[in-house]
C-alpha positions as CSV (number, residue, x, y, z in Angstrom):
1,M,-17.0,4.4,-5.5
2,T,-18.7,2.8,-2.4
3,D,-18.4,4.3,0.6
4,E,-16.0,1.6,2.5
5,L,-13.4,1.7,-0.6
6,R,-13.1,5.9,-0.4
7,K,-12.5,5.1,3.6
8,R,-10.0,2.4,3.2
9,I,-8.3,4.4,0.6
10,K,-8.2,7.4,2.9
11,E,-7.4,5.1,5.7
12,T,-5.0,3.6,3.7
13,I,-3.0,7.0,2.6
14,E,-3.1,8.1,6.2
15,S,-1.7,5.2,7.8
16,D,2.1,6.7,7.0
17,R,2.8,10.8,6.3
18,V,4.7,9.7,3.1
19,M,2.8,7.0,1.6
20,L,3.6,5.5,-1.8
21,F,1.1,3.6,-4.3
22,M,3.7,1.6,-6.1
23,K,3.7,-1.8,-7.9
24,G,5.2,-3.5,-5.5
25,S,7.7,-3.4,-2.6
26,P,10.6,-0.7,-1.7
27,S,12.8,-3.7,-1.9
28,M,11.3,-5.3,-5.0
29,P,10.0,-3.1,-7.5
30,Q,8.1,-4.3,-10.4
31,C,8.4,-1.6,-12.7
32,G,10.9,1.2,-13.4
33,F,8.4,4.1,-12.6
34,S,8.0,2.6,-8.8
35,A,11.9,1.9,-8.5
36,A,12.7,5.4,-9.6
37,V,10.5,6.8,-7.5
38,V,11.8,5.0,-4.1
39,G,14.9,5.6,-4.7
40,V,14.4,9.4,-5.0
41,L,12.5,8.5,-1.5
42,K,15.5,6.7,0.1
43,E,17.9,9.6,-1.9
44,Q,15.7,12.3,0.9
45,G,16.5,9.8,3.9
46,V,12.9,9.9,4.4
47,A,10.7,7.3,6.1
48,F,8.1,6.1,3.6
49,G,5.3,3.5,3.7
50,S,4.4,1.4,0.7
51,F,1.5,-0.2,-0.4
52,N,1.8,-3.1,-3.4
53,I,-1.4,-2.1,-6.1
54,L,-0.9,-5.1,-7.9
55,A,-1.8,-6.8,-4.6
56,D,-5.6,-5.0,-4.5
57,Q,-7.6,-4.5,-7.2
58,E,-10.6,-3.3,-5.5
59,L,-8.4,-0.7,-4.4
60,R,-5.9,0.1,-7.4
61,E,-9.5,1.2,-9.4
62,G,-10.4,3.1,-6.6
63,L,-7.3,5.0,-6.0
64,K,-7.4,6.2,-9.7
65,E,-10.8,7.6,-9.1
66,Y,-10.3,8.2,-5.9
67,S,-7.0,11.1,-7.0
68,S,-8.0,11.6,-10.4
69,W,-4.9,10.4,-11.3
70,P,-4.7,7.5,-14.3
71,T,-1.2,5.8,-13.5
72,F,1.2,4.4,-11.0
73,P,2.6,5.3,-8.6
74,Q,1.6,7.7,-6.7
75,L,3.0,9.5,-3.8
76,Y,0.9,11.2,-0.8
77,V,2.4,13.8,1.8
78,G,0.3,14.3,4.9
79,G,-2.7,13.2,3.1
80,T,-2.2,15.1,-0.3
81,L,-1.2,13.8,-3.2
82,V,1.7,15.1,-5.0
83,G,2.4,13.2,-8.0
84,G,3.9,10.1,-10.2
85,C,6.8,9.5,-11.5
86,D,8.1,12.4,-13.9
87,I,6.7,14.6,-10.8
88,V,8.4,13.5,-8.0
89,K,11.9,13.6,-9.9
90,A,11.3,17.0,-11.6
91,M,10.6,18.4,-7.6
92,H,13.6,16.1,-6.6
93,A,15.7,18.3,-9.3
94,S,14.5,21.4,-7.9
95,G,14.8,21.2,-4.5
96,E,11.0,21.6,-4.2
97,L,10.7,17.5,-2.7
98,T,12.6,18.4,0.3
99,K,10.4,21.4,1.5
100,V,7.5,19.2,0.7
101,L,8.6,16.3,2.7
102,K,9.6,18.0,5.2
103,P,8.2,17.5,8.6
104,A,5.8,20.3,9.5
């Protein structure tokens, strides 16, 4: 991965405290997993940024390497990867996600 791509990924992650890399947009998710995470975040009532990874192949492939996470969606909070759909849903069900999303 180039330094330029690494910098662009980092800047995108840090552009919002809660950032979701997903297929599509929150108003029109293009996969069920992305839709599920959007639903959880909306239920949590948290403001979040999003990035449509289908619109940027270079960033999409680079993010897999950057995060060591091969699938999407990917949820970041405070610049740290929380996980994908299954992890987000499990954390939501247990109440752990509320703690992670609460501003410091």
